[in-house]
Steps between C-alpha positions, in 0.01 A plus 500: 500500500638836396577752773258791549742774383590299180124464419458869547790577267357249243158663512666842463678388177193346367308818558776694338490277183126533482489881546494680183567830676826411642783755489654376174179496316454872568848594380579595143714241309803728474513537873480126558773447249714743685446308822573170323831651366649481846430124536754245387387268226474195724235696710322603186481139398318428819281801467388365161327208678284712715247607241454548127514883539832482690639258227402754235642791692827333549526388132407854367752688709722710262777512772665154519767371733653164429746374771609169629715657772421327839294248314504144655741291298269198508217700358711679232392284207129540598553877528656524155223305348251733668680802342484326167121468520472840648673666215320300234163592656599873485591464142180326416280775668707768326622658837748790462815486707613853549763417756687177567756433782671168439710393799625145439779275636603222265497199737390213268596398143660797334345401165149461651516829709635699202224365266223590760644851571540580129133374447373731771694793364366439155141477625551831694656702225207409272251640739584876489787481752633841600738430795702183536722450808717168501700387793662161455731284707665270239827409683784441242257444207417747223150632424437620150248791484226397251492721185130545547567724811703755306269484206177562707328800351330599831792466746613828649718392799729209544685427816727182526702367788673161498700509825833483309374233270577507127247678277513446130341752278361427158730630226417827344371336179282266695354760737449744225414860572335569846260781444296534829742431791557823698668363822766230521648395835766227522633407845747233633531342150795335337508576125736316269357615175729739319213627292319631807576867397364427154180373649452823703550708186179336365288654773334778311279632777706432809505804737664361820782241518616371848791257520576380850782253603547360146788248469666310215524775246840668453399759250162670452386742227170673538389665181143621525338819387190478721641441858433797737624344822789256547615353824805265527591378846751248621558341158866458606588220258485761225823646385368717210176697490393683188190708501348692206153631574372812335196550730666394825436755764581309833804285540615322819813279507633331814787292374807350656662277230653180621794534250835674550521667162331547170180647644328776305169702499383686202181706509346684208177665624458864385176552685606369837356690791595297810822302525602294815825307490639311800766234538858498354671724240543281196826483306359664183209734547372655176174690579369714223446870592161539663346798330200543710534823715255340755720205586487377856801287571591298817845335504633276780805320354799354669811315398536131514824339609641460148467878444739617762799508268341614177490864569536625135220271375264602795573872431411459140173318576404752762571790281270347231230455765520861627514636144176322422347665814606853430149622394328340802269723688488283814769272643508258791845379592619280787805645689711194424455544136586868526819394686591260204448782260722729714774241545536450127483870414166489320327792666605748239180488286273793545119430571368834367140364478494342841240659723434217752773305673445225760795339678440188701756500780618170641823626660517724792862545596555788256704317227225561245496883544781580253341285234155654558646857499682426169169391349318814630758722324375368162134578570459866415128516465398288796161588652424200733760321707414194694734311736315191627581182691389150376186374676705204659783711629639407839547834670673356792772339293546826324587691816867432492736715703790536256312674220649778287394862571420754218438852622309777336828650373555168299172552313582870455810399307315273259341792299168337448316684227154341558445704811376789284202284380437250778136522626445191716719284725390167653747339744476183715712610797746219587855630456521711809733796467554463130133539436483808717782665321355430161163647619663813630689546163175457300301738736773765465573481124175392319318810356154352405467225756130462586496180711749296701352183638707305759390156614650362815409132540394363838785248488747781468349684797524184702853450402590850615304454823704192592824683427622280210777740420627472865692223667448128473584218744453121493437302816429131551202340679446131570292326238240403755429864572424612139133443545503684824650806346263500215196437696155384392430659158821708532354688801814493725748610235272793388475601855876486552555711186250755609657531848864519369450690171736245337429255232537133616551232227548139587675274250225289315492118554609441124806715542613381846766244565310180574782383721537803714328522842451879469341741260634848384289804567588823321423828679489823297456859607688765694748371760253589780226309320712193439613488858153526627383224270774271609422554870128439436567171326725395784218581745251298298728193507576545868129516585411191315789313667344580831166372392331828423307551177646700220419876488212636278367834443253445782757393756824691474837382641553422861866595514594862557790710369719719709318832558155359439225580751211277586141597602229264611129575500193294537223467232147362562465155341208614281728766341794274416351415156442866426854582586646217278261575212410269201805296418700700738468813281427745788792399731737485194405861412566620855837321508591647164410858594643498849809283437426324830433125541160428641456150658181358659520252797219316672456582874 
């Protein structure tokens, strides 16, 4: 006999099936299709068995996801057979497949799996397919993209990812001219077809081309007159990249070739508006002169190890790069690249059209200042100057004590002509005195300055508060006391830092010597703050050795320093919670403002 709650649930389901006014019956088909699009196919197969309406809705959905990921291996053949019947039924009913996401792991017979996948793709591209996303896991095998995919007259977007598996493209003659595809994304793919560039030239409507982590190719030539946006990222097996694109407006290249020589980049894009290039300086860089006066360029190049002794070749390449940028209206350069230019004597080109200059600073010891000032001397018409820090900058690591100092007199000697036109300055304050001196110079010498925006990060203020430019001392504590000093949720160490004014940093477990019985603790701040922190840590360890609990913002430290005074008063029991406050907030505030330690004891 069934249990009562199971009977109730059965009756409820029966009532739901018999009710023509259930929630799905009242929803438009396109809303139900949208809800179904979030379900994996194995759940849709179950849903098809609920009723004829649900079966029709599942089959007629124009957004389709085919995936065998997380599918039970024992049921895989049954699942593939279901997909076969499902796709055939859609074809018989004339259902349009506007979007298809095929996520498939080849776990059975390669020949069988390939045949089935190709059949499903053929059925999809013949049903008005507009967006196709393929993600395959094929191991060491190669998957040949069916020619019907590229010849599909309705396909507008194609995204393919093979998780470093080999993808074979149909030859240019077999694929023919691709007339409708506007977006092509290839990610984590190994390509061994030398005619890949020739295939790309047959895309007559392509607007956006994105190549991410391609491998296998040594040379790539992109010759396409319709591409407007091109992104090439981490395709480091390439040694030669040639780009010819008449309508190209946005170009991004992040490229660190794996080879020690013979690498080159050639770009012919007369209408380029935005150019971002990061990675390594290549041996031979021939970039056509960008004629667009609206060009916005961002360059973050460094030198690979094999470039260190090829100064003449590097200078030649860098000179060509700067020459091609001479008409740019806006430049964004990383300070390390500016230093490379300065080191090789390449900062002699004048940027007469340059109005906006952004310099991303990653060095804070002052060694970048001469290179930056040399660049600024060549910007006679600059109107907007921006000195920014990268978003992931570690301010504390930048606050070194031995940094170089450049006073206002240094800037006065540079004869910077742009000060006559400069209107706006934005500066992320992180270089201490050097930044102050530069600000003083600009405020004194700029004639049309309308706005100077100074941004001081919270991390920088905290670093200054803890006196990171002061003294530093390392002490050792027993391994068994590390948890005591840190406290629950870091409460104790925060309290010690607040009371001492010093920064307390304990060596992490991963960095500590596993055979040592002690752990290093670094104290940073003024000499008084460091001494106070050291004494507080000793007091905490001494208290726990005697059996007392570790201090917290609510308890204070029981030990007294020479010259300290102690005052005892009684507080009614019903007022103790009010005195401590929620989470110790009230007593912590009183201790912070008064500088005294407040400790409550039961009577």
